[in-house]
N, C-alpha and C positions, 0 to 999 in steps of 0.2 A: 248076262254076259253072252257074247257070241264067240265061242272058242273056234280057233282056226289052227292050222298046222304050226305057224310061226308067230301069230299075233292073236290078241284077244280084244274084241270090241266090248265096251261097257257103256251103259247108259243109266243115269239116275233120273227117276221120274217122280212126280208128286202123286198124290192120291187120285188125281184125275187122269193120270197117264201122260201129263204134259212133261216134255223134256226139260230138265233143269241143267244137266251137264252130261257130256258124253266124251269119250276118247278111245284111243287105241293104244295098247301097250304090247311090247314084245312079250312072248310067252316066257322068256328068261326072267322077266320082272314080276311074274305072277306072285311069288312069295311076298315081295315088297308091296304089291297091290293089296294082298290079303291083310298085311299089317296095317296099312293105311285105312282099309275098310273096317277092321276090328277096332281101331282107335279113333275113327272119325277124323283122321288127319287128312283133310281134303286138299290142303296146300301141296301135299306130296304128289297129288294127281294132276296138278296144274300143267306141268310140261307136256302131258299127253292128251290134252283137251282138243277137241274138234268143234264142238258146239256148246253154247252156254257158257257159264262162268262158275267157278268153284265157290264164289261168294253166295250163290243160291243154295249151297249145301250147308251153310253155317246153321247150327242148332238143329240139324236134321240127323236122324238115326236111320240106319238101314234095317228095315223090318224083315225083308226076305230077298234072297238072291234068286233070280231066275237064270238058269243055265241051259243054253241050247244043247240038245242031246245028240250032237253029231259025234263022229267017230273019235274026236280028240277030247271029249268031255270027261272021260274017266279020270285022267290025271288031275283035272281041276276039281272034280268031286272029292278026291282024296284030300286035297288041300283045304277045301271048305269044311270037310268033316274034322280034319285035324285041328282047325281053328274054332270048331264048334259054331260055325256060321250057318244059320238056317237057310235052306235052299230047296228049290224044286227043279227037276229036269223037265224041260218043255220041248215040244216038237219044233224044229227049226225049218221045216219045209217051206220053201218059197220066201224065206225071210230076206234073202238078198234082193229079190225082185221088189219086195215091199220097200226095202231100204233105198233102192234107186228112185222110186216114186217120192219117198220122203225127202231125199236129197234135192230133187228138183222142185219140191214144194218150198223148201227152205231157200234154195239157190236157183231161182227160175233162169232158164237160158236167156241170153241176151242176143240182140242183133239177129242175124239170119238164122242162128241156131234155134231160136224159138219157133221157127217154122218146121223144123225136123221132128219126126216122131221121137218121143222119149226113148223108145227101144233102140234107136240108132245112136244115141248120145252116150258118151262115156263120162261118168262123174269126174270132177277135177281132183279127187282124192279118194283114198280107200274109204269104204263106207261100212266097215265092220261095226262101228259104234251105232250106226243107224239100224243095222240088222238087229242089234241088241235091243234097241228101242222098239222095233217092230215086234220082237218076241214078247216084250213086256206088254205092249198094247193088246196084242192078240190074247195073251193070257188074261188080262184084265177084262176084256170084252167077253171072253168065254165065261169067266166067273160071274159076270153080271147076268148073262143068259142062263147060267146054271142056278142062279138064285142065291149067290152069296160067295164071299171069299173065305177060303180055308187055308190054313198054314200048316206046314210040316214038311219034312224032307222025305 
């Protein structure tokens, strides 16, 4: 999850770090999100989706939540602890820049826009969900380099 002041980006990935489903919720809906997460009620998340499809989550369980450690993460940590959801706080430095690159990999610019440098283009939507995906991929890559995956909060 990529926490922000007013909204939270989320991304579900498979064991290879490939994106299954992502979306953005209002921070006001965080408790409902946690209930859906705890119960595996993926249909509840469908209205907030940006990429992928909730059908890719069927028969999947959340093993670990990665939470960006920005200034607004403390409130989300309390919610995760209250629901006894296993999580790790991760560094979210430069995740928005990575998310922009991911957005344009998924949605390449068309027409004359493809000639512009990506740094000058503005994505066609909020990309908080892709920032969450970037956090996840970075964490997974680091675990591979460090020699294995560890769990715990």
